[in-house]
N, C-alpha and C positions, 0 to 999 in steps of 0.2 A: 825774901832772899837777902843774902849778906851784902854789906857795902864796905868800902875801904875807908881810909882816912878822908878821902874825897867823897862826900855824900852822894855825888853824881856818878860815882864809879861803882857798879855792881859786878857780880860774877858772870852775869849773862842771863838772858831769858829769851823765850821764843814760843812759837805756836805752829803746830802742824794742822793743816786743813785739807779738804778735798780741793783739787784744781778748780778754780772758779771759771768755768767755760765762757760765761758771758763776758767776763773781763778780757779774756784773750780774743774773743770774737771782735770786741770793740777795737783792741789793739791791731788785729789783722786788717780790719777795714781801713784804719788810718795808715797802716804801713803798706797797704795795697798788696797783701799776700793772701794766698789761699790757705785757710786753716782746715785740716782734716776733721772728721767726726771725733767726738770725745772717745778716748781710748786708742785712737790712731795717731795721737801726737803726745809728746812728752814735754815737760818743762824742767829745764836744768836751772836751779837757783845757784848763781855763781858769785862768790866773793873773789874779785879780781885784784891783782896787785896795783898799788898806787903808781909805781914806776911805769912809764909809757912803754918802754921796750919790753919789759917783763910781761906786761898786760897783753901786748900784741902777740908776743910769742905764745903765751898761754892760750889765748883765744884761737890762734891758728892751729896749735897742737891739738886742742879739744875738737875743733871742727874736722881735722884730718882723720881722727879716729872714728868720728861719726860716719864720715864718708867711706873710710876703709871698711867699716862693718856694714855697709850697705844701707845706711839710713839717710834721711833727707834733712839737710840744714835749711830750715824755713826762715829764720831770722832772729835777731837779737832785740830784746825789749829792755830799755833803761828803766830800772825800778825806781819809782818816785820815793824820795826819802826827805825827812825833815830833821836836821841835826840840832834844832833849837833846844836848849836846855840840857844838852849832853856835856859831860865833863871834858876838860882839855885833853886828858890822857885817852879818852874814848875816841875823840875826833882825830887825834894824831895817828891812831892805829886803824882808822876806819877804811875798809876796802871800797873799791868801786863795785857797785852791786848791779848786776845785769842778769837777765834770764835768756837762755837759748831755747828756742822752740824747735823741736826735732820731730819730723814725720816718720811714721813706720815704713820701713822698707819692705820690698817684696819677699825678702828672705825670712821674714817673721810671719808665721802663719796666723797668729792671733795676738791678743793683748798680753797674755802671759809670756809668750815667746819674746815679744818686744821688751817686756820688763827685764827678762834675763839678759837680753842683748845690751840694754842700757847699763846694767850692772857691769858687764864686761868692758863697755866703753869708759865708764867712770873710773874703773880700776886702771885701765891702760893709760888714761889721760893723767891721773893724779899720781900714781905710784912712782914714776921715774922723775918727778919734778926736782928732787934734791940733786940727783946726778946731772940732770939737764942744766940746772942752775950753775953748777960748777963748770960744766963743759963750755957753756956759752957766756960765762961771766954775768949772770943775771941773778944776783943774790936775793932779789925780791920775788922771784918766780915761785918758790914753795908756798907763798901766801895765796896762790890760786887754790880755792877750795870750793867744793860743791856741797852745801847743806842738804840738798835733795836733788834727785833726778828720777822722775817717775811720770807715768801716765795717769796716776790716780791721786797723788797727794803732793803737797808743796810745803816747805818749811820757811817761815819768816822768822829770823832770829838775829841776835847781835849782842855785842858787849853792852847790854842794856839792863836797867832794872825792869822788873815786871810791869810797872806802871808806865814805862816809856815805850813799850813795844808798839802799841797802836798809834801813838803820836809820831813815832819815827817812820812807820810804814803807812802812808795814806791809803794804800790798797786795802788795808784791813777795815777801813771805814767806808769803802766804796759800796754803793748799793748793788753793784754787779757781783760782789763777792758773797757767795752763799755756800754753806757747807753743812752737811748732816753730822759732822763730827769736828771736834776741836781738841787737840791734845797739847797741853801746855806744860812748860817746864821752866822753873827758875833755878839756875845752877847755884849750888853752894859747895865750894871745895875747901878742904882743909890742907891740901898738899900742893896745889898748883895755882898760879895766878890766872885770873880770868882773861880769856882772849876771844876774839871774834869767832874763830872756828870752833872753840869748845863750848860756846853757848848752846843750850838746847841740844845736848850731845847724842841725838839719835835720829836716824833716818826714817824708822818705821814704828818702833815700839819703845816704851819707856822702861827704864830700869834704874836701880840705885847702883852706881858703879863703884862705890867705895866699900866701907867695912862690911856692910850687910851681905855682900856677895862672897 
């Protein structure tokens, strides 16, 4: 992937894997919460604003739509990260990274229905953020972003070079993390600057979003 004048600043990179159930079982035991069977819970990978007020608002806004849509908020997991070796510009933009674990509600008959409900929740939570930021004087609020929200897969990504992804996310080196698939992407853009949200720019499938389309 490309780098800028700062050799530690890339366009972004990431990886999509299956949800590592054993990792979240271990988290649930430590957090003293009950984790449903695989397929009956989802993991929202969340990039949260650095500003405390904006972050709290975004978290409550997201949870409110989960509850409104009949799903169960199980708990938040702080994602371990290691910023050693990252460039100054990368760290200055770095979000607070947490995962919300959501249980399937009674109004979703099966896993596919749950997935559709999660898409509706993600759109409701994210789409109004610009307007809400202006209304509540929270300019950092639109930085709330969900790289993934699914019962099946999870995306670990960031404003990183491809070689930095595993070091930045210790989860990826954890023995409890197993996956039958791994979809990777190292972003290269000719017309926009790299940002945390644009790294690994897909939730489910890979495509070339520039000239070739």
